[in-house]
C-alpha positions in Angstrom: 19.1 -15.7 20.8 17.7 -12.6 22.5 15.0 -13.5 25.1 11.4 -12.7 24.1 9.0 -10.8 26.3 5.3 -10.3 26.3 5.9 -6.6 25.6 8.0 -7.4 22.6 5.6 -9.9 21.2 2.6 -7.6 21.8 4.4 -4.7 20.1 5.4 -7.0 17.2 1.7 -8.0 16.8 0.5 -4.4 16.9 3.1 -3.5 14.3 2.1 -6.3 12.0 -1.5 -5.4 12.4 -0.8 -1.8 11.5 1.6 -2.5 8.6 -0.9 -2.1 5.8 -3.2 0.5 7.3 -2.3 3.3 4.8 -2.6 0.9 1.9 -5.7 2.0 0.1 -6.7 2.3 -3.5 -4.1 1.4 -6.2 -4.1 4.7 -8.0 -1.7 5.7 -10.8 0.9 6.7 -8.2 0.5 4.3 -5.4 0.4 1.0 -7.3 -0.6 -0.7 -4.1 -2.9 -3.3 -5.5 -2.8 -6.4 -3.6 -5.3 -12.6 -5.3 -5.6 -17.6 -6.0 -8.2 -18.3 -8.7 -10.7 -16.1 -10.5 -12.4 -13.3 -8.6 -15.5 -14.2 -6.6 -18.8 -12.7 -7.6 -20.1 -11.5 -10.9 -18.8 -8.1 -12.2 -21.2 -5.2 -11.9 -21.2 -2.2 -14.3 -21.3 1.4 -13.1 -20.6 4.8 -14.4 -18.0 7.0 -12.7 -17.0 10.4 -14.1 -18.7 9.5 -17.4 -16.3 6.5 -17.8 -18.0 3.1 -17.6 -16.3 0.7 -15.2 -17.0 -2.7 -13.7 -16.1 -4.1 -10.3 -14.9 -7.6 -9.2 -13.7 -8.8 -5.8 -10.8 -11.0 -4.8 -11.7 -13.6 -2.2 -9.5 -14.7 0.7 -10.0 -18.5 1.0 -8.3 -18.6 4.4 -10.6 -16.1 6.2 -13.4 -16.9 3.7 -13.9 -13.1 3.2 -13.7 -10.7 0.2 -10.4 -9.0 0.6 -9.9 -6.6 -2.3 -12.2 -4.7 -4.7 -10.9 -4.3 -8.2 -12.3 -1.5 -10.5 -11.5 -1.8 -14.2 -12.9 -0.4 -17.5 -16.2 -1.7 -18.9 -15.9 -4.4 -21.6 -12.3 -5.2 -20.5 -11.3 -8.7 -19.3 -10.2 -9.4 -15.8 -8.2 -12.1 -14.0 -7.1 -11.9 -10.4 -5.7 -14.0 -7.6 -4.4 -13.6 -4.0 -0.8 -14.3 -3.1 0.0 -14.9 0.5 2.6 -12.8 2.2 6.3 -13.6 2.4 8.3 -14.2 5.6 9.4 -10.6 5.8 6.0 -9.0 4.7 3.1 -11.1 5.9 0.2 -9.1 4.5 -1.3 -11.0 1.5 -1.4 -9.1 -1.8 -3.3 -9.2 -5.0 -2.0 -9.9 -8.5 -4.3 -9.2 -11.5 -4.3 -8.7 -15.3 -6.8 -6.3 -17.1 -6.9 -6.7 -20.9 -8.6 -4.4 -23.4 -11.2 -5.8 -25.8 -8.7 -5.9 -28.7 -6.1 -7.7 -26.5 -3.4 -5.1 -27.2 -3.5 -3.0 -24.0 -3.0 -4.5 -20.6 -2.7 -3.4 -17.0 -0.8 -5.9 -14.8 -0.4 -5.8 -11.1 2.8 -7.8 -10.5 3.7 -9.9 -7.5 5.5 -7.7 -4.9 9.1 -7.8 -3.9 10.0 -7.7 -0.2 13.1 -7.3 1.9 14.2 -6.5 5.5 17.1 -5.7 7.7 17.8 -4.9 11.4 20.6 -3.8 13.8 20.4 -7.2 15.7 23.8 -8.2 17.0 23.0 -11.8 16.0 23.6 -12.4 12.2 20.3 -13.1 10.5 19.9 -15.3 7.5 17.7 -13.8 4.8 14.4 -15.9 4.8 13.4 -17.6 1.6 11.1 -15.3 -0.4 12.9 -12.1 0.6 15.5 -10.1 -1.3 18.9 -10.0 0.5 18.9 -6.1 0.5 20.0 -4.3 3.6 18.8 -0.8 3.0 16.0 1.2 1.5 15.7 1.5 -2.2 13.9 4.5 -3.7 11.0 3.9 -6.0 12.8 5.7 -8.8 15.9 3.5 -8.5 13.7 0.4 -8.2 12.1 1.2 -11.5 15.4 1.5 -13.3 16.3 -2.0 -12.1 12.9 -3.3 -13.0 13.0 -2.0 -16.5 16.3 -3.9 -17.0 14.7 -7.1 -15.5 11.7 -6.8 -17.8 14.0 -6.2 -20.8 12.2 -3.0 -21.9 13.9 0.3 -22.9 13.7 2.9 -20.1 12.7 6.1 -21.8 12.4 8.4 -18.8 10.5 9.4 -15.7 6.7 10.0 -15.8 5.7 12.9 -13.6 3.2 12.1 -10.8 0.3 14.4 -10.1 1.4 16.7 -7.3 -2.0 16.4 -5.7 -1.5 12.6 -5.4 2.0 13.1 -3.9 0.6 15.6 -1.4 -2.3 13.3 -0.4 0.1 10.4 0.0 2.5 12.4 2.1 -0.4 13.6 4.4 -1.8 10.1 4.7 1.5 8.7 6.0 2.2 11.7 8.2 -1.2 11.3 9.9 -0.6 7.5 10.3 2.9 8.1 11.9 1.5 10.7 14.2 -1.2 8.3 15.3 1.4 5.6 15.8 3.5 7.9 17.9 0.6 8.7 20.2 -0.4 5.1 20.6 3.0 3.3 20.7 5.5 6.1 21.6 8.1 8.0 19.7 9.9 6.0 17.0 8.1 2.7 17.9 6.6 2.3 14.4 7.2 4.5 11.4 6.1 4.0 7.8 7.5 5.7 4.7 6.2 5.5 1.2 8.0 6.5 -2.0 6.3 6.7 -5.3 7.6 6.8 -8.9 6.6 6.2 -12.5 8.5 5.6 -15.7 7.9 5.4 -19.4 9.2 2.3 -21.2 9.0 0.9 -24.7 9.6 -2.4 -26.6 8.4 -4.1 -29.8 5.8 -6.9 -30.0 6.3 -8.3 -33.4 6.0 -5.3 -35.7 4.0 -3.3 -33.1 5.9 -0.5 -31.3 4.7 -0.7 -27.7 5.0 1.8 -24.9 4.0 1.6 -21.3 4.0 3.1 -17.8 5.6 1.3 -14.9 4.5 2.6 -11.5 6.1 1.6 -8.2 5.3 2.1 -4.6 8.1 1.3 -2.1 6.5 1.0 1.4 8.9 0.6 4.4 8.0 -0.1 8.0 10.5 0.6 10.8 9.8 -0.8 14.2 11.9 -0.1 17.4 11.4 -2.6 20.3 13.0 -2.4 23.7 15.1 -5.5 24.4 14.9 -6.8 28.0 18.2 -6.2 29.8 20.0 -5.0 26.8 19.5 -1.2 27.4 18.9 -0.5 23.8 16.3 -0.9 21.0 16.1 -3.5 18.3 15.3 -1.6 15.1 13.9 -3.6 12.2 12.9 -2.3 8.8 10.8 -4.2 6.2 10.2 -2.9 2.7 7.6 -3.9 0.1 7.8 -2.8 -3.5 4.4 -2.9 -5.4 4.3 -2.5 -9.1 1.6 -1.8 -11.7 2.5 -2.0 -15.4 0.2 -0.5 -18.1 1.3 -1.1 -21.7 -0.1 -1.0 -25.2 0.5 0.2 -28.8 2.7 3.4 -29.0 0.2 4.9 -31.5 -2.4 4.8 -28.6 0.0 5.9 -25.8 -2.5 8.7 -24.8 -5.0 5.9 -24.0 -2.4 3.9 -22.1 -1.5 7.0 -20.1 -5.1 7.8 -19.4 -5.7 4.2 -18.0 -2.5 4.3 -16.0 -3.3 7.7 -14.4 -7.0 7.0 -13.8 -7.3 6.9 -10.0 -10.5 4.9 -10.2 -8.8 1.9 -11.9 -7.1 -0.6 -9.6 -7.5 -2.5 -6.3 -8.5 -1.3 -2.9 -8.5 -3.2 0.4 -11.8 -4.1 2.0 -11.6 -2.7 5.5 -13.5 -5.5 7.2 -11.1 -8.1 5.8 -8.0 -6.0 6.7 -9.3 -5.7 10.3 -10.1 -9.5 10.5 -6.7 -10.3 9.1 -5.0 -8.1 11.7 -6.9 -9.6 14.6 -6.1 -13.2 13.3 -2.4 -12.4 12.9 -2.2 -10.8 16.3 -3.9 -13.8 18.0 -1.6 -16.2 16.2 1.6 -14.3 17.2 0.4 -14.1 20.8 -0.3 -17.8 21.0 3.1 -18.5 19.5 4.8 -16.1 22.0 3.0 -17.7 24.9 4.2 -21.2 23.9 7.8 -20.0 23.4 7.8 -18.3 26.8 6.5 -21.4 28.4 9.1 -23.5 26.6 11.9 -21.2 27.9 11.0 -22.2 31.5 11.5 -25.9 30.7 14.5 -28.2 30.3 16.2 -28.3 26.9 14.3 -31.6 26.2 11.0 -30.1 27.2 11.7 -26.9 25.4 12.3 -28.7 22.1 9.1 -30.8 22.6 7.0 -27.7 23.1 8.6 -25.9 20.2 7.8 -28.9 18.0 4.2 -28.8 19.3 4.0 -25.1 18.7 5.2 -25.5 15.1 2.7 -28.3 14.5 -0.2 -26.2 15.8 0.9 -23.3 13.7 1.3 -25.4 10.6 -2.2 -26.8 11.2 -3.7 -23.3 11.5 -1.9 -22.2 8.3 -2.7 -25.3 6.3 -5.2 -23.5 4.3 -2.5 -21.1 3.2 0.1 -23.7 2.4 -0.5 -24.3 -1.3 -0.8 -20.5 -2.0 2.3 -19.8 0.0 4.4 -22.5 -1.8 3.2 -21.1 -5.1 4.1 -17.6 -4.1 7.5 -18.7 -2.8 8.4 -20.4 -6.1 7.3 -17.3 -8.0 9.2 -15.0 -5.7 12.4 -17.1 -6.1 12.3 -16.5 -9.9 11.6 -12.8 -9.3 14.5 -12.5 -6.9 17.0 -14.3 -9.2 16.0 -12.0 -12.0 16.3 -8.9 -9.7 19.6 -9.8 -8.1 21.3 -10.7 -11.4 20.4 -7.3 -12.7 21.6 -5.5 -9.5 25.0 -7.3 -9.8 25.4 -6.0 -13.3 24.7 -2.5 -12.2 21.8 -0.2 -13.1 23.3 1.6 -16.1 24.8 -1.5 -17.7 21.5 -3.4 -17.2 19.4 -0.6 -18.7 21.7 -0.5 -21.8 21.4 -4.2 -22.3 17.7 -4.1 -21.8 17.3 -1.4 -24.4 19.3 -3.5 -26.9 17.0 -6.5 -26.5 13.7 -4.6 -25.9 12.6 -5.3 -29.5 13.0 -9.1 -29.3 12.5 -10.2 -25.6 9.7 -8.9 -23.4 8.4 -11.9 -21.5 9.1 -11.7 -17.7 6.3 -9.4 -16.6 3.7 -11.6 -18.3 5.3 -14.8 -17.0 5.3 -13.5 -13.4 1.6 -12.7 -13.6 0.8 -16.0 -15.4 2.6 -17.9 -12.6 0.6 -16.1 -9.9 -2.7 -16.7 -11.7 -1.9 -20.4 -12.1 -2.0 -20.0 -15.8 0.1 -20.8 -18.9 0.0 -19.3 -22.4 -0.4 -21.5 -25.4 -0.5 -20.8 -29.1 -2.2 -22.6 -32.0 0.6 -23.6 -34.5 -1.8 -23.2 -37.4 -3.7 -20.0 -36.8 -1.3 -18.3 -34.4 -4.1 -17.7 -31.9 -2.8 -17.2 -28.3 -4.9 -18.4 -25.3 -4.6 -18.4 -21.5 -5.3 -21.8 -20.0 -4.8 -23.6 -16.6 -1.2 -24.5 -15.8 -2.4 -27.7 -14.0 -1.9 -29.8 -17.2 1.1 -30.2 -19.5 -0.8 -30.6 -22.8 -3.6 -28.5 -24.3 -5.8 -29.1 -27.3 -8.2 -26.6 -28.8 -11.0 -27.3 -31.3 -11.6 -25.5 -34.6 -13.9 -22.9 -33.0 -11.0 -21.7 -30.8 -13.4 -21.7 -27.8 -13.3 -25.2 -26.5 -10.2 -26.7 -24.9 -9.1 -30.2 -23.7 -6.2 -30.5 -21.2 -4.3 -33.6 -20.2 -0.9 -34.7 -18.7 -0.8 -37.7 -21.1 1.4 -36.9 -24.0 -0.3 -39.7 -26.1 -3.8 -38.4 -25.5 -5.6 -37.2 -28.7 -9.2 -36.0 -28.6 -9.5 -36.3 -32.4 -11.8 -39.2 -33.1 -13.0 -39.4 -29.5 -14.4 -35.9 -29.1 -16.6 -34.1 -31.7 -14.8 -31.7 -34.0 -11.2 -31.2 -35.1 -8.6 -30.6 -32.4 -5.1 -29.0 -32.6 -2.4 -29.5 -30.0 -1.2 -26.1 -28.7 2.4 -25.0 -28.2 3.4 -23.6 -24.8 4.8 -20.1 -25.1 5.8 -17.2 -22.8 3.1 -15.1 -21.2 3.3 -12.5 -24.0 3.0 -15.1 -26.7 6.6 -15.3 -27.7 8.3 -18.8 -28.1 
């Protein structure tokens, strides 16, 4: 193992603090939305550019602060949650679903996918929760893989407004120039690639079309290694995705929602600053403990490292449940993604087009999992409902508005609760069996 130094630890902390600095509003191009449980605070209605919108916030339970602001169309339905960062991309991100009043059009911010690589001479095992990729992947190529994973037909690229591309390029150029002034040439570099694609599938007899938008953000850090005479270069990448889909007959409306730069999530600056400070302090404490342990005997070193891990675990206890949930969700994402890559882009896209009319479940399932939800369907009426995933069995009364959940397969509210109750069938996030 290469020895750690205060300089290396400090640089790492600064890099992690800066990682998400350019992440701002999730516009049609950036798809950089970054939430566990419903949003905190009651939505408020405003008018922007003659289009009525409402706003909700996503609360960070660890720092007890509002972390993200989500703007969405008035009269639409909103669900959002925070997902803690992965081992190779520590910044927490948001996942949300926006649904039109008729339930046919949705905007889904999916859980992100992360990966990293470095030139370290010591082989590094890919951490759980990270894709085992060892190079950058363009947003355009990423969307081709994703369309195959989601089992939708890839129709073609959707052009991105040149003004958005220019603003994005300037934002990152300015950030990299500032990083160079503060940290030195090549110490920390961010790149950001944007792409959008049109896809289609069938939902029953409805022909559906959608826009998938991807933002692949990569951070490259170069750190001097004590006594090695060279730099350790590490790159981490994060792919954020927003998926807007609805009836093909209303594709103009779908496109308008997808390209509306007001719709989406933006980071609240006070939270981002607080998160950076907390992360830096934690890394510094861990570094100090490791440096102290290196000066002790092997026995003493192991004892201090165990103590350091216990202290870190205690500090991160509030994040544990969210992290475990995120890890389980990411594992399914990564299995889906890697199986597609192994088949190759073109073959996977052909197979996806063949089944696009009968199997479109993964995107909705990923978002359901992140939101701690499951989808159930009434076997009599066919009504589909979103309910908590904490219980295995769901009953809904004749009004369709009151539900009863239990983990007891023999429980039956009929006769014990007022009204007539029907046991629901668990289905995929999009309502299919």
